[in-house]
N, C-alpha and C positions, 0 to 999 in steps of 0.2 A: 485543399484538402478534399477527401472524393466524401457519402456523405458515403460511410458505413453502418450496417447491422448494431457493432458501437454503440453508433452514436445516434441511431433513433432510438437504439435504449432510454440510452442515458436522457433526452429528449422532454419527453413528459416526466421525469426524480423534476426537471429541473425546471419548469415551468411552477411545482406546487414548494418552489423553495425560496426563501426572501433571501439569499443570500447569494446573488445568484453571483457578480462578476469571480467569489469566491471558486463557488461548483467550478464555472467556466476553464476559471485556474486551476485545477484540480482535473478537470477532465482532459485537459492542454499538458498540460503537463504529466498522464497517465501514458498520455498516447507520445510524446517526448521518449518517456523514461523505453516503453515497450517497444521503440523503432517502428510504428506506424504513423511518424514522420520522422525526416532522420536529421542530422545535421548538415547542412547549407541548403530547405528546403526553407519555403516560407508558409506565417502560416495567415490566409486571409484573411479580415476580421470581418469581412460582406460574405465568405463561404464561410466561414464557423458559426454564427450568428445566422444564420440561412441553413445551417446542418442542425442548431441544434435549438433552433425556434426560440429564438429572444433578439433584443435589439442589436446596435455596435454598439452601441454603452457600453455591459458589464463584458465582452469582448476586449474591448480596447481598456477599462482597465485589467483585466486578468491580464493580457499583455506584459501591460504596464508591471503589475507586482513582478509577472516572471519574466520579464527584466532583470525587474532589484535583485532575485534570484541566481541569474547568468542562469536562466535557461533555453532564452533569448536575447536576440540584435536586433535594435534600431538601423535598418537601414535608411537612409536619407531621402524620401520622396518615393521608397521603392515596400515601404512595412517591416515587420520583424521577420526574422530570418532563424531558424531554432540554432541556437551557440551547437559547440564540438561538444560530442560525451566520450572523453576512455574507459577504458574499463579498468584505469585504478579511480573513476571516477564510481564506479557502482561498486568496488570493493571498498573504498572507503565512506560511504552510505554503509552499506550492509555492517561494516564495523563498528558504526555508529549506533545504529541503531543497534546493535549483539551486545556493544561493552548496555547504552544506558537498560536495556529488556534486563539484561541479568542483573543488572545491580539492585532493581526493584523488583526478581523475583526471587531474590534471595530475601531480600530486607521482606515484602509480604510472605514469605512463611513463617517466619518470626513471629506475625500475627495473626495470620487466615488464621478462619472460622468455621467450623465440624459443620455452620451452615453455606458456607460461602466452597466448598472442599464440593460441598453433592451439589453447591448449580457451579459449579466449572464441569461434576458429570453431566450432569443436565445440559447444557449447555455441548459438551460434545460428544453427545449422545446427535445432540437435534444437527450437529455439523457432521455423525457419518453421515444422515439419513442425506444430510442433501448433499455430501460424495457422494451416497452410491444414487443419487436419484442425478445426476451430474446440472442442479441448479446453483447456479454462479454467484444469484443474489442472493441464494441463504448464504451458500457459504462465504459469502464476504461476512455476509451478518457475525456469523455464528463467528469466528475466527475474530471478527472485530470484536464483540461484545464478551470474549474468550479471556483477552490478553486485555482490556479497559478490566475485566472484574478483578482480576487481578494489582494489575496497578488501583486499582482502588485496595485493595484489601495491602498496598504497599502504603500507600501514606503520602504519597509525595508527590503531591500535585507540579512543583516546577519539575521536577525530573519527569513526568507523567507527560510535561509540554514541554517541551524541549524532542522526546522520543515521537511524540506525538508529530513536534513540523517534521521529525525526519523520514517518519512513515509516509508522508507526501506522496515520496518520492518513489515508495512498491508500486510496480503498478498493479492491483489488486485482483482487477479481474482477469489478468493474462496468468496469474496460477492457480482459482478459482478454473479456470476452465482443463487443470491440468493435474489427471486424476492420479498420477504418480501424486504429485505434491498434496494431492487431497488424503492419499493412503496416510503418506511419511508424516503429515499435519494435526490426522489423528490417534497415529500408534505413538508420536512424540509428547501429545497431548496427554495422554494417558500414561506415562512414563512420567510427565511433571508429576499427577496430579496424585500419583503415587510417590514419589520421591516428596513433596508438600507434607505429604499424611507424615512419612519417619524423620523431617525433619533433617534429610536429606542432603546435603546442600552439593556436594560432588555432582550426584545426581541433575538436579534443580541447576546447575550455570552449565552445563554438560549438554540437559533436553532444550535450555533456553538459546545458548549459540549454539544446537545443530538446527536449529530451525532457521535463523540467519546467514547459517554457512551456507545451508543448502535451496536461500533463496537466492545470494546469492550469484551460484555457482549451473542452477536454473537462469537466469536473467543472462547472465554471460553468455552459456549452451544459446538461450535464445537468436537474443548477435546476432553470434556467430553464424546462426544458421540461415539468419537473415543476412547474412554480411552485408549487415550497417558501420563497419570498420572497413568495407572495401574499397 
């Protein structure tokens, strides 16, 4: 894989983290899901390690993990090949994310506190500022913190763990650099907070579902545009 600006941004972050293989796996998974590395292309251990400024060992461990997820295939004597990725795969991933997220949000509605609602409002204001500034890193962080707070309020640790596992397949930076996605996220968060305050189950369901259906549609449109299935 050729060195990219995205890869260079990731390098300094990787060097500061103890779980390198997991971070490398997240990085490669993001490249695959965004179409930056396409089905049928090889993920080279030495090139990936050089791009990220790490040793080959965490890259090898990451690719073994990704093989277990069906993201890559091991070709004897040649290396790791990106597995096929279909439209149905994308739709299934986001359907699963949405189902879990809606259940957690509805559960959170019954127990969320005034302080937590205030924190959600503050996080969404931070997200708005990050979107206005086109600060992709801050957008990702604010979005993560917003949904993590909802999951904490829901109290479903195991269910949240499953959601975290499913969200690993979402190319977060792709969305963070999409102004249209940012605008929708902020407005949907506002509507979701209002629904929490009113205990409006229908709107909580609708707004949380919207965020994931929109995410699926945007990713499919992006992959169509770059000809991933040509």
